[in-house]
Backbone as CSV, one residue per row, in Angstrom:
resi,resn,N_x,N_y,N_z,CA_x,CA_y,CA_z,C_x,C_y,C_z
1,MET,18.668,31.038,-25.835,17.302,30.859,-26.273,17.166,29.502,-26.953
2,GLU,15.988,28.937,-26.850,15.688,27.678,-27.521,15.011,27.980,-28.846
3,VAL,15.226,27.122,-29.820,14.602,27.278,-31.133,13.665,26.100,-31.355
4,SER,12.426,26.417,-31.729,11.437,25.392,-32.062,10.905,25.679,-33.455
5,HIS,10.452,24.641,-34.116,9.860,24.797,-35.448,8.488,24.158,-35.433
6,THR,7.471,24.906,-35.827,6.107,24.402,-35.795,5.756,23.731,-37.117
7,PRO,4.766,22.849,-37.116,4.366,22.173,-38.360,3.913,23.137,-39.463
8,ASP,3.441,24.323,-39.075,2.996,25.275,-40.095,4.099,26.247,-40.517
9,GLY,5.359,25.937,-40.170,6.496,26.664,-40.711,7.030,27.837,-39.903
10,TYR,6.559,28.035,-38.696,7.070,29.135,-37.871,8.297,28.694,-37.085
11,TRP,9.222,29.617,-36.911,10.409,29.410,-36.081,10.184,30.207,-34.809
12,ILE,10.231,29.542,-33.667,9.973,30.170,-32.382,11.264,30.215,-31.574
13,LEU,11.692,31.417,-31.218,12.842,31.602,-30.345,12.269,31.911,-28.965
14,SER,12.570,31.096,-27.986,11.980,31.294,-26.666,13.023,31.214,-25.572
15,GLY,12.764,31.919,-24.516,13.653,31.911,-23.363,13.242,33.013,-22.406
16,TRP,13.763,32.936,-21.209,13.431,33.930,-20.190,14.471,35.039,-20.209
17,ILE,13.991,36.269,-20.236,14.872,37.432,-20.205,14.677,38.106,-18.856
18,ASP,15.759,38.240,-18.113,15.701,38.854,-16.785,15.707,40.369,-16.941
19,PRO,14.583,41.019,-16.629,14.511,42.470,-16.809,15.474,43.238,-15.909
20,GLY,16.007,42.585,-14.890,16.992,43.231,-14.028,18.334,43.420,-14.717
21,TYR,18.576,42.618,-15.744,19.855,42.672,-16.440,19.741,43.073,-17.908
22,GLN,18.566,42.849,-18.505,18.409,43.103,-19.935,17.067,43.769,-20.205
23,ASP,17.046,44.570,-21.259,15.789,45.122,-21.737,15.154,44.059,-22.638
24,ALA,13.988,43.555,-22.250,13.360,42.434,-22.949,13.093,42.744,-24.420
25,GLN,12.524,43.899,-24.708,12.183,44.231,-26.095,13.426,44.289,-26.979
26,THR,14.482,44.934,-26.466,15.721,45.052,-27.239,16.361,43.686,-27.450
27,THR,16.402,42.885,-26.392,17.001,41.550,-26.476,16.239,40.679,-27.463
28,MET,14.907,40.718,-27.413,14.089,39.910,-28.325,14.292,40.361,-29.768
29,LYS,14.359,41.656,-29.992,14.577,42.181,-31.346,15.944,41.740,-31.875
30,GLN,16.973,41.845,-31.029,18.318,41.438,-31.438,18.385,39.942,-31.733
31,ALA,17.721,39.146,-30.909,17.714,37.695,-31.124,17.090,37.357,-32.475
32,LYS,15.976,38.008,-32.784,15.305,37.760,-34.057,16.196,38.183,-35.225
33,GLU,16.783,39.365,-35.127,17.656,39.861,-36.195,18.849,38.942,-36.422
34,GLN,19.474,38.487,-35.338,20.639,37.601,-35.456,20.245,36.250,-36.045
35,PHE,19.086,35.736,-35.645,18.621,34.444,-36.171,18.359,34.542,-37.671
36,ILE,17.705,35.619,-38.087,17.405,35.810,-39.512,18.700,35.996,-40.303
37,LYS,19.638,36.756,-39.761,20.919,36.980,-40.436,21.690,35.668,-40.591
38,ALA,21.637,34.813,-39.560,22.346,33.532,-39.593,21.641,32.501,-40.477
39,ASN,20.353,32.732,-40.764,19.549,31.791,-41.555,18.801,32.546,-42.652
40,PRO,19.513,33.081,-43.643,18.875,33.935,-44.645,17.818,33.229,-45.502
41,GLU,17.852,31.907,-45.542,16.872,31.169,-46.360,15.497,31.086,-45.679
42,ILE,15.426,31.451,-44.410,14.169,31.391,-43.654,13.334,32.631,-43.928
43,ASP,12.036,32.451,-44.079,11.095,33.557,-44.249,11.044,34.350,-42.942
44,ALA,11.517,35.589,-42.971,11.605,36.418,-41.764,10.246,36.648,-41.109
45,SER,9.185,36.602,-41.894,7.852,36.816,-41.320,7.387,35.625,-40.488
46,LYS,8.128,34.515,-40.574,7.762,33.319,-39.820,8.674,33.089,-38.610
47,VAL,9.381,34.142,-38.194,10.234,34.057,-37.009,9.556,34.842,-35.888
48,VAL,9.332,34.165,-34.765,8.648,34.762,-33.616,9.525,34.580,-32.382
49,VAL,9.604,35.635,-31.565,10.390,35.561,-30.330,9.430,35.625,-29.147
50,VAL,9.630,34.711,-28.183,8.762,34.619,-27.010,9.607,34.786,-25.753
51,ASN,9.193,35.702,-24.894,9.857,35.860,-23.599,9.176,34.891,-22.639
52,GLY,9.731,33.712,-22.513,9.141,32.670,-21.689,9.297,31.327,-22.367
53,ASP,8.551,30.353,-21.899,8.600,29.005,-22.470,7.620,28.886,-23.625
54,PHE,8.011,28.127,-24.626,7.112,27.797,-25.728,6.919,26.298,-25.713
55,LYS,5.699,25.876,-25.570,5.396,24.447,-25.503,4.501,24.066,-26.669
56,GLN,5.010,23.186,-27.508,4.179,22.658,-28.578,3.297,21.560,-28.001
57,PRO,2.122,21.381,-28.577,1.252,20.317,-28.071,1.891,18.941,-28.286
58,THR,1.684,18.070,-27.330,2.171,16.695,-27.448,1.136,15.864,-28.201
59,LEU,1.496,14.654,-28.542,0.533,13.762,-29.188,-0.668,13.524,-28.283
60,GLY,-0.418,13.457,-26.966,-1.509,13.286,-26.008,-2.476,14.459,-26.048
61,ASP,-1.930,15.680,-26.160,-2.784,16.870,-26.264,-3.632,16.808,-27.528
62,LEU,-2.981,16.435,-28.630,-3.705,16.364,-29.910,-4.762,15.270,-29.888
63,ALA,-4.477,14.168,-29.192,-5.423,13.050,-29.132,-6.707,13.420,-28.403
64,ARG,-6.633,14.442,-27.569,-7.817,14.857,-26.817,-8.691,15.857,-27.573
65,THR,-8.332,16.204,-28.798,-9.150,17.147,-29.566,-10.373,16.428,-30.134
66,ASP,-11.441,17.174,-30.367,-12.669,16.599,-30.919,-12.430,15.979,-32.291
67,GLU,-11.608,16.642,-33.109,-11.340,16.127,-34.457,-10.668,14.758,-34.394
68,CYS,-9.690,14.613,-33.517,-8.989,13.343,-33.385,-9.920,12.257,-32.853
69,ARG,-10.746,12.600,-31.880,-11.688,11.621,-31.339,-12.642,11.130,-32.414
70,SER,-13.107,12.042,-33.255,-14.027,11.674,-34.334,-13.338,10.724,-35.320
71,LEU,-12.094,11.041,-35.688,-11.356,10.178,-36.612,-11.106,8.808,-35.993
72,THR,-10.775,8.790,-34.707,-10.539,7.524,-34.012,-11.803,6.677,-33.996
73,ASP,-12.942,7.303,-33.705,-14.218,6.575,-33.713,-14.504,5.994,-35.091
74,ASP,-14.221,6.783,-36.148,-14.430,6.308,-37.522,-13.518,5.127,-37.835
75,MET,-12.252,5.218,-37.394,-11.308,4.130,-37.645,-11.737,2.855,-36.933
76,ILE,-12.190,2.981,-35.704,-12.639,1.814,-34.946,-13.850,1.186,-35.621
77,ALA,-14.772,2.028,-36.096,-15.967,1.517,-36.772,-15.587,0.740,-38.024
78,VAL,-14.620,1.250,-38.783,-14.197,0.555,-40.002,-13.469,-0.734,-39.649
79,MET,-12.598,-0.691,-38.653,-11.814,-1.867,-38.289,-12.681,-2.990,-37.724
80,THR,-13.782,-2.664,-37.104,-14.652,-3.696,-36.559,-15.589,-4.273,-37.613
81,ASN,-15.618,-3.643,-38.769,-16.428,-4.132,-39.876,-15.496,-4.883,-40.830
82,GLN,-15.407,-6.206,-40.690,-14.472,-7.026,-41.457,-14.648,-6.870,-42.963
83,ALA,-15.884,-6.803,-43.418,-16.139,-6.688,-44.855,-15.574,-5.358,-45.384
84,LYS,-15.779,-4.288,-44.634,-15.281,-2.970,-45.036,-13.744,-2.964,-45.032
85,MET,-13.144,-3.592,-44.035,-11.673,-3.661,-43.970,-11.116,-4.384,-45.182
86,LYS,-11.722,-5.511,-45.546,-11.248,-6.259,-46.708,-11.393,-5.439,-47.963
87,GLU,-12.474,-4.672,-48.064,-12.694,-3.814,-49.218,-11.595,-2.738,-49.308
88,ILE,-11.283,-2.119,-48.172,-10.253,-1.072,-48.130,-8.901,-1.661,-48.493
89,LEU,-8.607,-2.866,-48.038,-7.320,-3.507,-48.308,-7.265,-4.191,-49.668
90,GLY,-8.354,-4.117,-50.399,-8.402,-4.729,-51.729,-8.474,-6.235,-51.699
91,GLN,-9.036,-6.781,-50.634,-9.112,-8.232,-50.491,-10.526,-8.766,-50.710
92,SER,-11.408,-7.932,-51.228,-12.785,-8.415,-51.405,-12.999,-9.033,-52.754
């Protein structure tokens, strides 16, 4: 299984479990228990097991969000205003 850590503090254990060879629920439960036992300092409520791939968003994905676009537009507006830039940099 692969281990990922999210910015909000979750630990994600992910991987494919072949139902022909393993019981998915039992395997996922055992994986979580073993991970918590091996890492006792981790908050057990923040450990999640996924049967499959876990993909965190890339910077490109985040850049396409409305919030990021709004911030980018604001930054461009400030950067194109020389007087405002000097004020922000303490050069006025």
